[in-house]
C-alpha positions, 0 to 999 in steps of 0.5 A: 179240194183237189191238191193244186200245185203252186206255180211261179208265174212269169212277168208276162203271165201276170201282165196278161191279167194285170193290163186288161184288168186295169184297162177295164177299171179305167174304162168302166169304173173310174170317174172323172170330171166332165162338163161340171159333172162326173162320168166314166170313159165308157159313157163318153165313148158310148155318146161319141159312137152314138153321135157318129152313127146318128150322122149316118143313120138315125139310131132308132132305124138300127133299133127297129131293124134289130127288133124286126130281125129278132122277131122274125128269127123267133117266129121262123125258129118256132115254125121251122127250126131251119138248119141255118139257125139250128147250127149257129150258136148265136142265132139259136141262142137268140131264136130259141125262146118260149112262146111268152117271150116270142109274143113279147117280141112281136108286141115290141115290134108292133109298138116300134112301128106304131111309135115311128108312124104314129099308128093305133093310138096317141097313148102309144106314141106319146112323148111320155110313152113310146117315143121316150122308149124308142127315141131316147132310151133304146138309142142310148142302150144300143151303143151302151150294149155295143161298148159293153160287149167289148169292154166288159170282157176286160173285167170278166175274162182276164182274172179281175173278178177271180182276184177280187173275189178271193178277198171280198168273199170274207165280207160278201159271203157272211153278210150278203150270202154272195161270192166276193166277185159280185162286188165288181158288178155293184161298182160297175153299176154304181159308177157306170150304169145299172144296165152294165151291172145287169149285163155283167151279172147275166154273163157271169150267170151264163158262164157258171160263176153265179148260181140262180139264187146269186144271179137273181140277188145280184141283178135285183139288189146290187145293180145299183143306180149310177151316181150320174142318174142320182144327180139327175133325180136330185136335180129334178127336185131342185136340191142339188145342194143337198146331194151329199146327204142325199147320196149318203141316204140312198147308199145306206138304204141300199146296204140295208135292203141288200142285207134284208131282201135276199133273206125273204121270198122271193129271193130266198126261195131261189135255188143254188142251181147253175145255168145249164148245169155248169158250175165254174165257181170254184175259187172260194176255198183256199187250198193248202199251201196257198196264202190268200194273195197267192191263191187270188193271183193263181186264179187270176193268171189261170183265167187270163191264160184261158181267154185265148187270143184276139180273135176269140176276144172279138168273137165273144164280144160280137156274140155278146153284142148281138145277144143284147141287141136281138134278145133285149131291145124288143123286150125293152120296147114292149115292156117299157112302153106298156109300163109307161102307158099304164103309169101315164094313162091309168090310175093303177099305180095310184091304187097300188100306192094307196096302202103307203098313205097311212105309213107316210102319215104315221111317219109325219111326211107332209103331203102324204096323199100325194107322195103315196101315189108316187111310191109305186110309179117308179116301177114303170120308170125311175125318173117319173116320181121326181119329175112329178114331185118337182111341183110339190111345195114341200122339200121334205116330201120331194126329198123322200120321193126322190130318194125312194125312187132311187132305192127301189132300184127296179124299173121297167123302162130300162133295168127291169126290161134288161133283166127280163130280156136276159137269162137271169132267173127273175120273173116280172112277178118276182121283180114287182114283189122285190120292188114293193119290199124295197119300198117298204124297207126304204121309206122309214129310213129315208124319212128318218134322214129327211127329218134330220134336215127338214 
């Protein structure tokens, strides 16, 4: 490493790192009690903005406008490459996509109108499929993306990741083969929302702080399910009294999966190349003359100083929000709706789940046949397995289904669609293979815990 001169920073320089970082932690990563549960400030802000917007115009109308604009931009750029798009970094980033993704946007646009005006077939606009995506899911994501664009920079742009990364690299690199800074992605997901973690990872990948392999591993392994959603799932099977044991189980399984899955294909085959060839991940080796705390502070302050003023912050936030709205929402509409249609109206996931029946029987899980059919349904939507298992007459089976649905992590109706709609180097096939791998690893451990209490 080049010889780096040790500097003495002023209080003002240090505060430029400390204040925004603390603000980001308070907003995104600090839970507090509310309405008998736990939440974070970003979630409260998102719901308040959502309610405010709804008083003026239904959120789904704004979502449909975003999907239409996104689709039209993609089509126009493919056909003509006009200068107003070519010369605008934001518009070009949203419009310059492959034919596959353009087709997905067109499908998403068609499905949005089919749901709104109840066209084509009831399978599309049923309350369990398209309506669930357009009216319930995307409306919430619309405001989450808005908040994320302006709150995530407090975590990513003012030195917090650089500071934490220097210390956590000693654990993350040997155990998970990842940079220490990615631990923040996991905490943001765990306490806040999985889509927040994916958005954070994508931003770090685009800025050259993660390689393709690291970004793929983090987004599919460390974008954990939030505590709030875990509460929803365990409530679905009426076992809220066992939440502590339930969360201990899914946390342990998550760590085991994070250790194993990145070491096997497809994640192990990902290359350590960088987005557009830009590698900014240079903070893991501590230069001569620096202690670990000194090097952490040096990197953090330098990062905070490079951020620029308020205008740059607002500009970057707006770019992030528009990128999420125009780039991701159409993909969620298309992929999420199709995934739920397949799950609800075809036996596909039942067929794929058949191989799990002998495993569940071997592990002495009651109602193994019924449970096996739910082992893959979660790929469409994570909440569906626990809703179906609510009618089972056996608590142990309900516990197993609920816990596995959490540890599988990847599902098309939200997190999976966000991953696929981003620049993260993860394909649909990659996601499905990783989903199956996590399921196979999860089942024995979850069943072992289930046998302890049932």
